[in-house]
Wavefront OBJ file of the C-alpha trace (Angstrom):
o trace
v 1.408 16.185 -3.321
v 4.078 13.582 -3.984
v 3.052 10.407 -5.597
v 3.367 7.174 -4.129
v 5.995 6.073 -6.725
v 8.065 9.291 -6.041
v 7.853 8.787 -2.402
v 9.146 5.197 -2.717
v 11.877 6.339 -4.958
v 12.982 8.957 -2.422
v 12.986 6.304 0.127
v 15.146 3.961 -1.711
v 17.702 6.708 -2.385
v 17.611 7.978 1.298
v 17.754 4.341 2.332
v 21.048 3.752 0.409
v 22.531 6.897 1.682
v 21.764 6.025 5.367
v 22.957 2.458 4.814
v 26.224 4.089 3.246
v 26.749 6.086 6.239
v 26.236 3.338 8.765
v 23.264 4.758 10.501
v 21.403 2.255 12.789
v 18.283 3.984 13.435
v 16.002 6.656 12.130
v 13.435 9.039 13.706
v 11.489 10.637 10.767
v 8.976 13.201 11.380
v 6.034 14.003 9.076
v 3.265 16.925 9.187
v 0.074 17.204 7.048
v -1.536 14.458 5.252
v 0.640 14.140 1.970
v 3.698 14.680 3.971
v 2.743 11.854 6.195
v 2.009 9.541 3.396
v 5.423 10.235 1.652
v 7.261 10.039 5.060
v 5.634 6.709 5.737
v 6.705 5.220 2.241
v 10.045 6.816 2.989
v 10.212 4.953 6.387
v 9.027 1.543 4.927
v 11.906 1.704 2.190
v 14.432 2.325 5.002
v 13.017 -0.432 6.996
v 13.205 -2.784 3.978
v 16.923 -2.756 4.282
v 16.960 -3.538 8.000
v 17.192 -0.241 9.634
v 14.511 0.345 12.269
v 12.400 3.662 11.854
v 10.111 5.500 14.158
v 7.761 7.494 12.059
v 6.530 10.477 14.296
v 3.237 12.072 12.774
v -0.066 13.244 14.303
v -1.758 11.136 11.384
v -0.929 7.788 12.664
v -3.724 5.930 10.777
v -2.043 7.088 7.345
v 1.303 5.718 8.545
v -0.276 2.321 9.733
v -2.182 2.046 6.344
v 1.183 2.439 4.497
v 2.783 -0.251 6.663
v 5.060 1.471 9.176
v 6.288 -0.710 11.909
v 7.037 1.822 14.521
v 4.821 4.923 14.959
v 4.732 7.628 17.356
v 1.909 9.871 17.652
v 3.079 13.661 17.686
v 1.270 16.722 19.081
v -0.508 18.343 16.108
v -0.336 18.807 12.322
v 1.806 21.822 12.524
v 4.085 21.176 15.506
v 4.555 17.405 15.471
v 7.642 17.347 17.629
v 6.726 20.318 19.916
v 3.959 22.324 21.595
v 4.092 26.158 21.059
v 1.388 26.680 23.734
v 3.935 25.558 26.343
v 6.662 27.737 27.958
v 10.083 27.236 26.468
v 11.155 25.142 29.529
v 8.049 22.910 29.413
v 8.320 22.562 25.733
v 11.831 21.291 26.078
v 10.415 18.551 28.691
v 7.787 17.842 26.196
v 10.137 17.286 23.352
v 12.564 15.200 25.491
v 9.562 13.044 26.485
v 8.687 12.361 22.864
v 12.255 11.826 21.885
v 12.694 9.214 24.791
v 9.476 7.437 23.584
v 10.775 7.437 19.993
v 14.102 5.932 21.107
v 12.199 3.121 23.019
v 10.200 2.400 19.895
v 13.623 2.121 17.871
v 14.405 -0.929 20.162
v 11.007 -2.483 20.147
v 10.443 -5.297 17.833
v 6.991 -5.311 16.115
v 5.227 -8.540 15.255
v 5.363 -9.485 11.638
v 3.184 -7.413 9.452
v 1.966 -5.266 12.346
v 2.484 -1.654 13.497
v 3.587 -0.526 17.024
v 1.679 2.742 17.809
v 2.407 4.922 20.723
v -0.037 7.684 21.428
l 1 2 3 4 5 6 7 8 9 10 11 12 13 14 15 16 17 18 19 20 21 22 23 24 25 26 27 28 29 30 31 32 33 34 35 36 37 38 39 40 41 42 43 44 45 46 47 48 49 50 51 52 53 54 55 56 57 58 59 60 61 62 63 64 65 66 67 68 69 70 71 72 73 74 75 76 77 78 79 80 81 82 83 84 85 86 87 88 89 90 91 92 93 94 95 96 97 98 99 100 101 102 103 104 105 106 107 108 109 110 111 112 113 114 115 116 117 118 119
């Protein structure tokens, strides 16, 4: 239940650390409702300093509402970047597929004030 103000504050501190470490792209995952909102604000703060972020969440509408530029829809609320119903080998394939989509989104350039959403 992190407040918007705290989420933005965390995002600014995380963005500064990422910038100081010369990171040039971020894939950020969020689960549940408040985690998605907090993660979306963190992603927006990182993007403000010019580093592209892909926000991976199953609640894309929250991420869009907050203003994230690049959103990848994950599996479900508890397993955003995986699917425990799959066999371990198939889950690895599934995760790799999501990761490759996220990498593609990092290279994408969204139109001004819009979100690229991959479902």
